[in-house]
N, C-alpha and C positions, 0 to 999 in steps of 0.2 A: 504493499500500501503506501508506503514511505517512498520508495522509488518510483511508482507512478505519478505522484505529487510533484517529486523532484523533476520528474520528465516533461510533465506540463508546465512547471515554470520555466524550464528550461528554453521548452519551445516558444511559451511567451516572450523571453528574454530576445531571443532570437529573432522573432517578427517585430519587435519592438524595434531591436537593431537595426534589421532590415529597411523598415519603415524610415527610419532617422536617416540611414545614409542616402536611401530612395530621395527623400525630401533635400537633403543638401547636394546630390545631384544633379536632381530636376533643378533646382534653383540657381545652380550654376557655382555653386562655392567654391570648386575644386578647378576652376577656371583660372589661368595665368593672364594677369592685365598688362599688355607692352603697349602702352600710350603711342598713339600716332596720328598725325595728320600732317597732310602736304600743303595745306593751307597756312594763312595768320588768323588769329582769334583776339579780338579787344573785349575786355572784361566792362559789361556796362553795369553799375553798382546804385544801387537804392533804392531799386524796386524788388520786392519780395516775390516767389515762388510765381514765377512767369510760366505757367502750366501750359498754356496753349496759347499758341501763334498763329496767326493766318494774313497771308499778304491777300492785298486787292489783286486781281489778277493780270492787270495791265499798267497800273500806277507805280506801282512800286514801294508802296508803303506798305506796312503791318499792322495788324491789331492785335494787341497784347492781352492778357489775361491775367490779374495780378491777385494774389491774395495768401496773406502772412499768416499761414497755417499754424506755425508754431504758437502765435498769441494768442489764434483760435484754441488750442489744445491745453493753453495754461491759464483759461479764463478770461484772457484781456482781449476780444475781440477787436479788433482793428478793421474799418472797411476797406473791403478790397476796390479793385478798379479795374476801366477796361482803359488803355492805353493806345494811341496812335504813334509811330515812330518812323521815321525814313531812316534807312542805315546806310545811306549814302551820304547825308547831311553831317552835321555839327551839334544839330540843334537836340537836347534831352527830351524823353519820350514826353508825349502831351496826354492828362489824363481828360478823358472825354465825360467822365460819369460822375465829376465833384457833386452836381446838384442833385443826384439819383438818393435813392435810401440809403441811408448808413448802415443798415440791415443786410450789407451787398458782397456776397463771397462768390464770386464767379469762379467756375473750373471751365469745362471745354466750352469752345465757339466756334460759330460757322456765320461767313459772309456770304450772302447772295446778291448778286448785280443782277439786274435785269437788263435787256436790249438797250431801254434808253439809259442806263447810266446808273438809276437809282438802286442806292445800296439799303440791305434789311442786315442787319446783323442779331442773330440769335445767341443768347447765353444761357448755361446752365448757372443755377445759382442755388447755394446751399444756406438760406436766411437760419439767424440763431435763434429765431421765433419758432422753428420748424415748419415742416412740410417744405421738401425740395421744388424747385420753381423754375420755368423758363421763362426768361426776360425776352422781349422783343423790342428791339431798337429800328429807328430808320434813321440814317447818316442824313444829316442837314447839310445845305449849300455849304456852311462855313465850318464842315467836318464833325460837327458836334452831335450828339447820339439825342435824340427823342424817342423817350420810354413811350411806346405804344400799348404792351400788353403785358400782364403775367398769366402765364399757364400752370395751374396746379390741377394734378389728379392721382390718386392712390396709386395709379400703377407706375408712378414715378419712385420706387422703392429704393434706388441707390443710382440716381442719372451721374451719369461721366462725362460723357461727349454727344455731341450732335454735327447732323450735317443736313443744312437744307436742301429742299429741291426746289423752293421758288419761296415767294416773300410770306407765304403762310404754313407750309407746310414742311415737315423735316423728319428725318430718323433721329432715334436718340438710346444710347446704351443703358442699361442697368447692370453696372459690373458685379452685382451680386444678384441672388434672390432672396436671401434672409437681410432684414434690417440690422444696424449695427448690435453686435452681441456676441453670445457664445456660437450660436450657430453660424453665424457668419464666418467667424475664424474656423470652424468644422468645415465650412464649403471651401475656402481656402487652403487649408494644409492638406485636404483629402482630394484637391484639386476636384471637385464636382461638377461637371458640365450642368449649370442652372441659371447662369446668367442669360438674358435676353435682350433682343432688339426690340424699339416699339415704333411703330409709324403714326403719326399726327396728322390727321386729314384738313385741319384748321377746325374742327369742331370735336375730337376727340381721339383718343388712342387706342389704338390693337396691337396686339403681339404679332410680329411676323417672322420673327426666329428664337427659338430657345435652345440651349445646348452649349453655350461658347464657356468657356473655363474663364473668370473675368474677362468680359467684353468690355473694351478698354475704349479706345480711340476709332472712331468712323470716319469715312470720307466716300467720296463719289468718283467717277471718270467723269469728264467733260462733258460726255452726251449723257450721261446721267442713266446709262444702261447697266453700269457696275457698281456694286456698293463692296469698300473693302472694311472688314472688321480685324480690329486688333485684339487679339487675346493674350492677357499678358502672361497669366498662369499658364495658359495651353502652349506659349512661345510659338504663335504661330500666327499668321493671317490668313482669314477666310475669306474667299471669295466669291462673291454672289451675281448670280444674272437678276437683274431689277425688271418687273414687267411694268412697264411705264402703263398700263392701264387699272392695273387692281394692287400696285405698288408692292405686290408680293415678292420675297426672295428667294431665291433659288440657289441653294450652295453648289458650286463649279468644281472649286478646288480649296485643298488646304497647304500653304505654304509652311513648312517649319523655319524655324529661324534658329533655333538654339538659345535663344536669349528672350527677354521678356519685353514685349512690343508695348509700347505706352499710346502714342498719339502717331496719326498718319497726315500728312501732307503731300499734296500731289503737286508737282510741276507743270510748265508750260507743255513739256515733252511726254507729259503721262506718267513720270516716274513717280514711284513712292519712295518719301523718305520718312524713315521711322526714327524717333526717339528712343532709346532703348535701355533695358535695365539688364546687363549681363548678369550680375550678381544678385537676385534678389532680396535672397536675407540679409545681405549688406546695405539694400536700400531700406529694409525694415530697419534695422540697427540704425540707420542715418535718421529715419524718422523719427526716433524715439530719443535720437541724441546729436544734436548738431557737430560736435566734434568729430563723430565717427562717419568718414568719409565714405562714399558711395561710388562705383564706377559710371560712366556715361560712355553712352555708345551711339553713333547713327549708322544705321543700315539703308540701304538703298535697292529697291528693287528696279528693273528696267525692262521694258514690255519687249516681249518677244511673242510675236504672231497672237494666238489666243490666251497665252500665260506671260511669264517672267523668266528673265534669265535667274542662274543664282544671285543669293544674296551679297551685296557688296558692303565691305565695312567699309565708311569713309573716313569716320573719326572714332578715336578709342582713346578714354583718359580715365585714371584712377581716381578722379574726384577733386582731384588737386586744383583745376582750372575749373570745373562745374561737375556737381555733386549730384546724381541722380537726376539728369536729363529727362524730359518727359515729352518734349518735341522738338523734331527738326523743320524747319521752313524756309525754303529756298526759292530766290526771283533773282534772274541771270545768274551773277558770280556771288551773290552774298546767300549767306546761311545764318538764319538766327536760332540758336538754342536755348532752350529754356528748361527751368528746373521744376521740380515740385515744390522744394522748398528753400533751396538757396538763395541767397540776398543780393543776388545778379543773374544776368543772362550774358550771353555771348553774342558778339557780332562779328562773324567770321567772312573772310574771302576764300572762296575757292579755288584750287589750282587751275 
């Protein structure tokens, strides 16, 4: 009897050890980080947590989503903001939401420019008062943002990023099935494929995809026929064919990256630029302690027929230049790298 108990205990220890090793391996903790980048970068300080960035498709300036997440976690929330920034100029980023609600904590954003040039900016908001929301802004002639609508719904369990289809409709990701708490941690560490994508038709939400492993960044092709989804814990990009009539998504393929993709930006050539976390548990440690640095990585996927070429690693840093990069937005020779938590972002010139 005693031998049987020892045998059961040994099997449990082995199973737990195997789970720990698998978690460490999947998180990339055994990777060797050898920093490299063939271009040049300038650090722009003073704006914390530039988690998402997107360029105007033709005018060359960018919109930045900023929030001091460390202050919020410490119980001292500071209003976040949306900034406009010209990477070719010498001017500092310009705050566009100074007159908006003080309970503004932006996350993902998406810009829609219609044929007339009119701009609509959608932003995921996590207000301290509770109840996640999507904020819709119109860009005025003077460049300022005019708030038009706050969209709330119980379906927004854990919204992360969104992509506009037009001036009213969009897709949005829930990076978790469960709200913050014990079950959300179980969902993460057991790599449960439970997160989803919602479509908003101007009146309400409906689920169009479920089964992502931490569905994070989302974007679309220029013609709107393809949707790209980053699964950070799944370490992959899922590519969907989009039905323009029903807005349904049909999974075409899943491209493994061997790294945790965060946000996706698409350049004028249709290439995907992906801010990624090569060591996910190092990023978790960095989230808890600013002194602990986390690597930053930029991957590029270039179109090849109906699919993409092998991922190219364009940028890799051990966390000293930038820790925990979430997004890489490119316009011409300029690449802007934004972090989840760092108090600076990078303005880089590509080789």
